[in-house]
N, C-alpha and C positions, 0 to 999 in steps of 0.2 A: 839017218833024217831021212824022212820020208820025202816024197815029191812034191805031196800035199805040201808037206811041214816051208819045204824052200819058195815055195810062190807068194805063201802070205807072210815071208819074210821079206821078199821084194816089194811085195804092196806095200808095208809099212812101211821101207825106207822113203821109194815115192813119197808116199806122203808127209811123213819128215816131211822130205826137203820142197816139197811145195810151200807146208808152209814154217817154210821158215825163209825162203825165197817172200813170204805176202810178209812177212812181219817185218826185213826186211828194208824190203821198197814202200810202206806204210808206216812202221811205226808206230810208238803210242802217244808219240808229244802230238801241236799241231800244225799246221803251215804259218809259217812266219807272215806277220800284221804287213799290208800295207799300209807305207806312210798315209799319213792323211795333209791334205795343206796346210800348209799355214795361212793363220790368216791375214790381213795385206795391215800392213805396215800406214800410218799416218807418213802420207807425198807420194807414195807407194801402191797407190789401188791401179789409172791407168794413167794410160798413157796423152797429157797433160793438164790430167787430172790429177789439184791434190785433198789427197781422201783429209777431212775432219770432218769428224761428229760433233754434234752439239756439245757434246759435254768439255771438248778444247774447243769448238769456236767459244767460248762463255767464258773459260779461260784466257784465251787470249783476250777476250774484252771486242770480240770484232760486231759489230755493228753494217747495217744495209741501209740503201736510201736507192730508190727510184733513180735512175738516168733521163729526165727529160725535154721532151724536142725540145731544140732551140733555136729561139725566134729571132737572134741579132747575135752576133759575132767578132769579137775586137777586132780592127781592122789598125788600127795602132796605137802605139802608149808614149806620146812625148812627153816631154819634160813643160812646163809652165810657171806659170806667176800669178799669183789671185790678184786680180786690184777691182779697187768700184768699177766700175762703165762711169764713159764721159756724162750721160745727161743723171746720175746718184750724187756726182758731188755739188753739191751751192755753196757759194761766198752767200755770206751775212754781210755787207757793207753796211756804215754807218750813214742816216738818210740826211743828219746835218752837220753841222763840224759843232766840236761839242767840247763838255770836258766827263769823263767814268763816275757818275755820282755813285753805283755799285754796280756790279756784277753778281749774276746770278747761280752759274755755275762754271766749271771750268773742265779742260784735254782731256777726254775720257769718257765725260760722262753722257747719258742716254737722254734723249731728250723728245716730247711725242709731236706732234707740227703742235703748232701758237703758243709752244711755253714761251715765258717769258727769259731772254739771257744774259740784260743789262741795261740798265738806268741810266741812264745818258741830259744831259743840264744842256739847253743852250738855247743863245739868244733864239734865235729864227724863230724855233719852235716860240718863244717868249711873245714874241715880235706877233706873228701868224696869232695867236691867241687872244693878243691886242686887238689885233682887227678884226679876227670875225665880233668881237664886243661890240665897236663901235657897228661895222653893218650890222650886227645885228636892231643895235636902236635905229640907224638909217630905215631899219627894213621898218620896224616900228612906224617908227614915221610917214615915209611914204607910202603904206598901205592905210594906217587912217586917213590919210590927204587922198588917194583916188577914192576911196571912201565916200569921202565925204563930197567929192568932185562931183562921181559918179551920178549919188542922189541928184544932186546940184541939176545934171543935166539932165534925168528922166524929168522934175517938175520943170523945165523948160527955163527953166532958169540963166544956167550957162549953156554956151556951146558943147557938143559932144566931144569934140577936136583937143579942149580941156581938157576930160574924163578920160579919153585913152591916153589920153601926154603922161597923167598921173599912172597909172594903170601900166606902163610903160615902166614906168622909172621906180615903182615898185615890184613888178616883176624883171626888172635887175638886179634892187637889192635884193632880193630872195633868190637870185641866182650869185649876187656876192658871200651870200652866206653859206648857203650850199658847197660854192668851191671851198672856202677858208674849212667848215668845219671837216669834210671831204680828206682835207691835207690830213688833217690832225688824225683824220680816224683811222686817213693810213701808214702813220704812222705812231700810232697808241699816242700820237701824246696827249698832252695834258697844260692847256694857254695858259691857266692859272700858274700852275707851278713854273711853267716851263722846260721839261722833262718832255722826252719822250722813251717806250721801252720800245731796245731788238727783239725780235720774235724768233720764234725757230720757222723756218718756211718748210719745212722735209721734218719727217723724224726722224732719226737715226743715231750717230755719234760722233763729237766733236771727237776732231781729228786734229785740228790746229783754235789755236786761242793765245791772242795774241793782245788785251787787254787785262790792264788792271786801273783798280777804284783812284781816282784821281789827275792819271793819265788824258791829254787831250788826243781828240776822234776829228777824222774830219771825214767828209762826203767819200773821197779815190779809194780809203783805204774801206780793208777786211775784215775786222775787228774775230770773225770765226768763220769757221768752214769747217762744212757737215755733211759726211756722207751715209745715205744710205745704206740702212746695214741688211736690209729685203732681198739686195742680187745685190751681186757680185760680178765680173767677171771675167775671167779665166785668160791670158796672153798664152799663146805659144810657138812653137817654131815647127812645122810638118816639112815632114823629107823632103825635098824632089819630086821621088816617083807615086809622090802619097795625094800631089799635088789634082785634081781629075776624078778624083775618086773619090776622096771626101769631099763631102758638100753639105752646106746651107741645111738646118732642118733634122742632121743628126744626129743619136742622143752621146751625150758623154756622159764617164763617169771618174767622181775621186774619190777617193775611202776618205770618212767613212757613210756608203751608201750615198751619198751630193751626187743625185741624176744633174740635166744639162740641157742643156742642142748648142750645136753650133751653129753660131751667126753668124759670121761671116769668114774667108778664104778668103788670101790675098791672090794675085793672078802675078804678080815679080817674085821672081826671086832671089833671091839674095848669092852673088857671088862667092861673097864669100862664105856664108853657111849649106847654101847651095838648098836653101830653107824658105820657104815663105812661111808669111803671119797668116797663124789662126786665132781665132774669136770664140767662145764661149759661155753664152750666160748661165751662169748657177745660181741656184737661191741658197739663204742662210743657212750653216749651219753650225753642226759642230767640229772646229778647228778650220773655220773656215776667215781666218783674218788677213785683210787686204795688207802688202807685199811680202805673201809667203811663198815662197816655190813649192813645186807638187807634180803629181806625173799626170796625165790628164788620159784619157783612154776614149775615143773616140769606136761605135760604133753600129755597123750597119747590115742589113739582114744577112740570116746566118744560111748557107747551105740548104735543100729540103734532109736529104740525110742526116746532118748537124744533129749531135744533144749536148745534153750540158747536164757535170756533174761536177757534188763537190772536189777542190783539187787535192781535199785529201785524199780519196781516190785511186793515185794518178802515182807510179810506181816507176824505179827508173831499176832494169836488170838489164843486164849487161851492155849499157849503153845503150836499150832502147824501153820509150814510155809505155805500161803495161796496165792493164787494171783486173781487179781481181773478180772473177765475174760468180756472182752463187747458181750450183748446179745439183744435181740428185746425189749425194755422195761430199761433197767439199763443191769448190770453188776450183772455176776455166782459169788461166792464166789468160787474157788477150792482149796483141798488145795492140797500142792503141795510134793513132795520127792526133795532133791536138793543131788548134787553128787559133791559140793563145788563151790569154785568161783575164779573167775579171770579177770583180767584183769575187775574190774567192772561191770564181768554180771557174771549172776546165772548160771551152767547145772540142770536142770529139768528132773529127769528120769518119772517120773510123775505126772499127773493131768493137764496138759497143751499139744497139738495138736501142730506141724506147724505151720506156718501162722495163729494162735490166735491173735487178738484183745488184748494186758494185756494192763494196768495203772501202765501207767510208772511215772506219775504226778500227786498228787491227792490221794493217797492211804489211807494219814492220815486219808481225810473225811468218803471216805469210810467204813474204820475201824473202826472207830466211829460211823458212822450209820451201821457196819452191829452187832456191841459191844449193842449198843440200842435197837435194835428189842426183 
């Protein structure tokens, strides 16, 4: 073999060697794919945020409501008893002694002012009626006599003093008639039948009735007691620490939705209960019944940063009070501080700003999501 052939063979070997090296380093396959990031899982989007899309929110039944600026906050909730105020209970007394002819209402009935309650026969009424008849007759005679003597006095036949005396007697007779007629009117008496009618002095409900047809009554008894139903009084015991904090004029609330005001706060501490008395005026409403025990919430001015949210918006996680606030892509778990609650709303001092949308329905689902992280 010639020298030239050796050279060509060497070049060919080198070329094949380089081709083999290129083949093994690059290969015919593709490079392994770079793994793509996994989509976020609900509840694992970012620290402090629960990732919940619109479809999941609909499944959870989530509803939102804005946090409102709180104008007032509950200062205390105390036990109380509802009762009629002292000036709203009226005893209907029998004006004259007599015998009950007929009763027109029974205990528990609602009555209007001026409504007849019972008819009572009385000897005194019969006597007043007879006296009124006689007084009317005397008045007629006295007025006729005064008119005649006045005419004679004007004609100069008699002295003017006699006419003046006759006019005085006529005026006295008219006053007697007026007095007896006024007594009958005040008692709703009927002189001809000798009966008078008891009527309701105020509108309200008959709470006591001790009268029956045929029974005697006298002027010292009260056959009926009427309680006004338009207003009531709540009487409670205020803890010693709140004396001086709660003042007359502050708002009070009784469930469901009854709003009143504090009328008096005692200044003496009971040594046994370490509390003072509190009285509040409340209007009539559903469930407001005299003698009922209830809870009374007293409200005062709220701090400037306080907000009010529905009580369903607040949940407990790890012993802390939290609220779920709407955020982009989900909800933020906010720890909050409460100043108290009342009327199905909670006053929050921190954690939520006015106008922020908070979850009021579906908090249990979000709580389970948060605790599973």
